[in-house]
PAZAPA-4460 file (N, C-alpha, C; in steps of 0.05 Angstrom, whole numbers, plus 32768, in hexadecimal, padded with zeros to 4 digits):
% residues 155
    n_x    n_y    n_z   ca_x   ca_y   ca_z    c_x    c_y    c_z   seq   type   mol
   800F   7FE9   8000   8000   8000   8000   8011   8019   8000     1      M     A
   8026   8017   800E   8037   802E   800E   8041   8033   7FF2     2      K     A
   8044   801F   7FE4   804E   8021   7FC9   8038   802E   7FB7     3      N     A
   8020   8027   7FBB   800B   8032   7FAA   8005   804F   7FB2     4      S     A
   8009   8055   7FCB   8005   8070   7FD4   801B   8082   7FC8     5      R     A
   8033   8078   7FC9   804A   8086   7FBE   8046   808B   7FA0     6      F     A
   803C   8077   7F92   8037   807A   7F75   8021   808E   7F70     7      L     A
   800D   808E   7F81   7FF7   80A2   7F7D   8001   80BE   7F81     8      S     A
   8012   80C2   7F95   801D   80DD   7F9A   802F   80E5   7F82     9      I     A
   803F   80D2   7F7A   8051   80D7   7F64   8040   80DE   7F4B    10      L     A
   802B   80D0   7F46   801B   80D5   7F2E   800D   80F0   7F31    11      L     A
   8003   80F6   7F48   7FF5   8110   7F4C   8008   8127   7F49    12      A     A
   8020   8125   7F54   8034   813A   7F51   803D   813D   7F34    13      S     A
   803F   8128   7F26   8047   8128   7F0A   8032   8137   7EFA    14      T     A
   8019   8130   7F00   8003   813D   7EF2   8002   815B   7EF8    15      L     A
   8006   8162   7F10   8006   817E   7F18   801D   818D   7F0B    16      L     A
   8034   8182   7F0C   804B   818F   7F00   8049   8190   7EE2    17      C     A
   803F   817C   7ED6   803B   817B   7EB9   8027   8190   7EB0    18      G     A
   8011   8192   7EBF   7FFC   81A6   7EB8   8008   81C2   7EBB    19      A     A
   8017   81C7   7ECF   8024   81E1   7ED3   8037   81E8   7EBD    20      G     A
   8046   81D4   7EB4   8059   81D8   7E9E   804A   81DE   7E85    21      M     A
   8033   81D1   7E81   8024   81D5   7E68   8019   81F1   7E68    22      T     A
   800E   81FA   7E7E   8004   8216   7E80   801A   8229   7E7B    23      V     A
   8031   8224   7E87   8049   8236   7E84   8051   8237   7E66    24      S     A
   8051   8220   7E59   8059   821F   7E3D   8045   822E   7E2B    25      A     A
   802B   822B   7E31   8017   8239   7E22   8019   8257   7E27    26      Q     A
   8020   825F   7E3F   8023   827B   7E46   8039   8288   7E35    27      D     A
   804F   827B   7E32   8065   8286   7E22   805F   8288   7E05    28      S     A
   804F   8275   7DFA   8047   8276   7DDE   8035   828E   7DDA    29      T     A
   8023   8294   7DEC   8011   82AB   7DE9   8021   82C5   7DE9    30      A     A
   8034   82C6   7DFB   8045   82DE   7DFC   8054   82E2   7DE2    31      K     A
   805F   82CC   7DD8   806E   82CD   7DBE   805C   82D5   7DA7    32      Q     A
   8043   82CB   7DA8   8030   82D3   7D93   802A   82F1   7D94    33      D     A
   8027   82FB   7DAB   8022   8318   7DAF   8039   8328   7DA5    34      M     A
   8052   831F   7DAB   8069   832D   7DA2   806B   832D   7D84    35      K     A
   8065   8316   7D78   8066   8314   7D5B   8050   8325   7D4E    36      N     A
   8039   8326   7D5A   8023   8337   7D4F   802C   8355   7D50    37      A     A
   8038   835D   7D66   8042   8379   7D68   8056   837F   7D53    38      G     A
   8069   836C   7D4F   807E   8370   7D3B   8072   8371   7D1F    39      T     A
   805E   8360   7D19   8051   8360   7CFF   8043   837A   7CFA    40      D     A
   8035   8384   7D0F   8027   839E   7D0C   803B   83B4   7D07    41      T     A
   8051   83B4   7D16   8065   83C9   7D12   8071   83C8   7CF6    42      K     A
   8077   83B0   7CEC   8081   83AE   7CD1   806D   83B7   7CBC    43      D     A
   8054   83B0   7CC0   803F   83B8   7CAD   803C   83D7   7CAD    44      A     A
   803E   83E3   7CC4   803B   8400   7CC6   8053   840D   7CB7    45      A     A
   806B   8402   7CBB   8083   840D   7CAD   8080   840B   7C8F    46      K     A
   8077   83F4   7C86   8073   83EF   7C6A   805F   8402   7C5E    47      S     A
   8049   8406   7C6C   8034   8419   7C63   803F   8435   7C62    48      T     A
   804D   843C   7C77   805A   8457   7C78   806D   845C   7C61    49      G     A
   807D   8448   7C5A   808F   844B   7C44   8080   844E   7C29    50      N     A
   806B   843F   7C26   805B   8441   7C0E   804F   845D   7C0B    51      G     A
   8044   8468   7C21   8038   8482   7C21   804E   8497   7C1A    52      V     A
   8065   8494   7C27   807B   84A7   7C22   8083   84A7   7C05    53      K     A
   8086   848F   7BF9   808E   848D   7BDD   8079   849A   7BCB    54      T     A
   8060   8494   7BD0   804A   849F   7BC0   8049   84BD   7BC2    55      G     A
   804E   84C8   7BDA   804D   84E5   7BDE   8064   84F2   7BCF    56      T     A
   807C   84E6   7BD0   8093   84F1   7BC2   808E   84F1   7BA3    57      K     A
   8083   84DB   7B99   807D   84DA   7B7C   8069   84EF   7B74    58      K     A
   8054   84F2   7B84   8040   8506   7B7E   804B   8522   7B7F    59      A     A
   805C   8528   7B93   8069   8542   7B95   807A   8548   7B7D    60      Y     A
   808B   8535   7B75   809D   853A   7B5E   808D   853D   7B44    61      H     A
   8078   852D   7B41   8068   852F   7B28   805A   854A   7B27    62      K     A
   804F   8553   7B3E   8042   856D   7B3F   8056   8583   7B39    63      T     A
   806D   8581   7B45   8082   8596   7B40   8089   8597   7B23    64      K     A
   808D   8580   7B16   8095   857F   7AFA   807F   858B   7AE8    65      K     A
   8066   8583   7AEE   8050   858C   7ADE   804C   85AB   7AE1    66      T     A
   8050   85B4   7AF9   804D   85D1   7AFF   8062   85E1   7AEF    67      T     A
   807B   85D7   7AEF   8090   85E4   7AE0   808A   85E4   7AC3    68      K     A
   8080   85CE   7AB9   8079   85CC   7A9C   8063   85E0   7A95    69      K     A
   804F   85E1   7AA6   8038   85F4   7AA1   8042   8610   7AA2    70      A     A
   8054   8617   7AB5   805F   8632   7AB6   806E   8639   7A9D    71      G     A
   807E   8627   7A93   808D   862C   7A7B   807B   8630   7A63    72      T     A
   8066   861F   7A61   8053   8622   7A4B   8045   863D   7A4D    73      K     A
   803D   8645   7A65   8030   865F   7A68   8042   8676   7A60    74      T     A
   805B   8674   7A68   806F   8689   7A62   8072   868B   7A43    75      K     A
   8075   8674   7A36   8078   8674   7A19   8060   867F   7A0B    76      N     A
   8048   8677   7A15   802F   8681   7A09   802C   869F   7A0C    77      G     A
   8034   86A9   7A24   8032   86C6   7A29   8045   86D5   7A16    78      T     A
   805E   86CA   7A13   8071   86D8   7A02   8067   86D8   79E5    79      E     A
   805B   86C1   79DC   8051   86BF   79C1   803A   86D3   79BD    80      K     A
   8028   86D5   79D1   8012   86E8   79CF   801C   8705   79CE    81      A     A
   8031   870A   79DE   803D   8725   79DE   8048   872C   79C3    82      Y     A
   8057   8719   79B7   8062   871D   799D   804D   8722   7988    83      D     A
   8038   8711   7988   8022   8714   7975   8014   872F   7978    84      K     A
   8010   8737   7990   8003   8751   7995   8014   8767   798B    85      T     A
   802E   8765   7990   8041   877A   7987   8041   877B   7968    86      K     A
   8041   8764   795B   8041   8763   793E   8027   8770   7933    87      E     A
   8010   8768   793F   7FF6   8773   7937   7FF5   8791   793A    88      G     A
   7FFF   879A   7951   7FFF   87B7   7956   8010   87C6   7942    89      T     A
   8027   87BB   793C   8039   87C8   7929   802C   87C9   790D    90      T     A
   8020   87B2   7905   8012   87B2   78EB   7FFB   87C6   78EA    91      K     A
   7FEC   87C8   7900   7FD6   87DB   7901   7FE0   87F8   7900    92      G     A
   7FF5   87FD   790D   8001   8818   790D   800B   881F   78F1    93      Y     A
   8018   880B   78E4   8022   8810   78C9   800C   8815   78B5    94      D     A
   7FF6   8805   78B7   7FDF   8808   78A5   7FD2   8824   78A9    95      K     A
   7FD0   882C   78C3   7FC4   8846   78C9   7FD5   885C   78BD    96      T     A
   7FEF   8859   78C0   8002   886E   78B6   8000   886F   7898    97      K     A
   7FFF   8858   788B   7FFD   8858   786D   7FE2   8864   7864    98      E     A
   7FCD   885D   7872   7FB2   8869   786B   7FB2   8887   786E    99      G     A
   7FBE   8890   7884   7FBE   88AD   7889   7FCF   88BB   7874   100      T     A
   7FE5   88AF   786D   7FF7   88BA   7858   7FE8   88BB   783D   101      Q     A
   7FDA   88A6   7836   7FCA   88A5   781D   7FB5   88BB   781D   102      K     A
   7FA7   88BE   7834   7F92   88D2   7836   7F9D   88EE   7833   103      A     A
   7FB4   88F2   783F   7FC1   890C   783D   7FC9   8912   7820   104      F     A
   7FD4   88FD   7813   7FDD   8901   77F7   7FC5   8906   77E5   105      N     A
   7FAF   88F8   77E9   7F97   88FC   77D9   7F8C   8919   77DD   106      K     A
   7F8C   8921   77F5   7F82   893D   77FB   7F94   8951   77ED   107      T     A
   7FAF   894D   77EF   7FC2   895F   77E2   7FBE   895F   77C4   108      K     A
   7FBA   8947   77B9   7FB6   8945   779B   7F9D   8953   7793   109      E     A
   7F88   8950   77A3   7F6E   895E   779C   7F71   897C   779E   110      G     A
   7F80   8985   77B1   7F85   89A2   77B4   7F95   89AC   779D   111      T     A
   7FAA   899D   7795   7FBB   89A5   777F   7FAC   89A5   7765   112      E     A
   7F9A   8992   7762   7F8A   8990   774A   7F79   89A9   7746   113      H     A
   7F70   89B4   775C   7F60   89CC   775A   7F71   89E5   7757   114      V     A
   7F87   89E7   7766   7F96   8A00   7766   7FAF   89FF   7753   115      F     A
   7FBB   89E8   774F   7FD3   89E7   773D   7FD1   89CD   772E   116      A     A
   7FC2   89CB   7718   7FBD   89B3   770A   7FD7   89A6   76FE   117      P     A
   7FEB   89B6   76F7   8003   89AB   76EB   8016   899E   76FF   118      N     A
   8013   89A3   7719   8023   8997   772E   8019   897B   7736   119      K     A
   8000   8975   772F   7FF3   895C   7739   8002   8943   7730   120      E     A
   800A   8940   7718   8017   8928   770E   8031   8922   771C   121      A     A
   8042   8936   7720   805B   8933   772D   8057   892C   774B   122      G     A
   8043   8938   7756   803D   8933   7772   8034   8916   7777   123      S     A
   8023   890C   7764   801A   88F0   7766   8031   88DD   7765   124      K     A
   8043   88E0   7753   805A   88CE   7751   806B   88CF   776A   125      A     A
   8070   88E7   7774   8080   88EA   778D   8072   88DD   77A5   126      K     A
   8057   88E1   77A7   8048   88D5   77BD   8048   88B6   77BB   127      D     A
   8045   88AB   77A3   8045   888E   779F   8060   8882   77A7   128      S     A
   8076   8890   77A0   8090   8887   77A7   8094   8887   77C6   129      A     A
   808A   889C   77D2   808C   889F   77F0   807C   8889   77FD   130      A     A
   8064   8883   77F3   8053   886E   77FE   8061   8853   77FC   131      E     A
   806C   884D   77E4   807A   8833   77E0   8092   8830   77F3   132      A     A
   80A0   8846   77F6   80B8   8846   7808   80AF   8841   7825   133      K     A
   809A   884E   782D   8090   884A   7848   8086   882D   784C   134      T     A
   8078   8823   7839   806E   8807   783B   8085   87F3   783C   135      K     A
   8099   87F7   782C   80B1   87E5   782C   80BF   87E7   7847   136      T     A
   80C2   87FF   7852   80CF   8803   786C   80BF   87F5   7882   137      K     A
   80A4   87F8   7881   8094   87EB   7896   8095   87CD   7894   138      D     A
   8094   87C2   787C   8096   87A5   7878   80B0   879A   7883   139      T     A
   80C6   87A8   787D   80E1   87A0   7886   80E1   87A0   78A5   140      T     A
   80D5   87B5   78B1   80D5   87B8   78CE   80C5   87A1   78DA   141      K     A
   80AF   8799   78CE   809F   8782   78D8   80AE   8768   78D7   142      E     A
   80BC   8764   78C1   80CB   874B   78BD   80E2   874A   78D2   143      V     A
   80F0   8760   78D5   8106   8762   78E9   80FB   875C   7905   144      D     A
   80E4   8768   790B   80D8   8765   7926   80D1   8747   792A   145      Q     A
   80C6   873A   7916   80BE   871E   7919   80D7   870D   791D   146      K     A
   80EC   8713   790E   8105   8704   7911   8111   8708   792D   147      A     A
   8110   8720   7937   811A   8725   7952   810A   8716   7967   148      T     A
   80F0   8716   7963   80DF   8707   7976   80E4   86EA   7976   149      D     A
   80EA   86DF   795E   80F0   86C2   795C   8109   86BB   796A   150      E     A
   811E   86CC   7968   8137   86C6   7976   8136   86CB   7993   151      T     A
   8126   86E0   799B   8124   86E6   79B8   8113   86D2   79C6   152      T     A
   80FD   86CA   79BA   80EA   86B7   79C7   80E5   869F   79B4   153      H     A
   80F8   868D   79B2   80F4   8676   79A1   80DC   8665   79AA   154      P     A
   80CD   865A   7997   80B5   864B   799E   80BC   862F   79A7   155      Q     A
***
């Protein structure tokens, strides 16, 4: 009987110690799982942060590049509009000047026709030569201006 009692105590203590060890082993596995979950979360947050950072940088650089391009296009368009306006204004000025000169010459010829009929033919020839000279001078000036604008503001 002593022997069976001893075996019972031995068996009971083995069961108690074994159960305690099992609980202890399960406890460390739970702790390790929590540590791993924390590390996984931290790594995922880093990865997401890096993706956001990369996307933000790409968007910034693309916006910067596009803004520069738009600024350059606007500048070129403004210069072109300025040149075209200047050319149109010069042409308008030249046409007005020529028209005024023609009107003056016609008035002068009409007056000469009435008061000095023999002077009219010589006056007409002189006026036509002056008009042609003015027109040639104006055309040359327009061509030179256009060439200057092309070299100053290439398209």
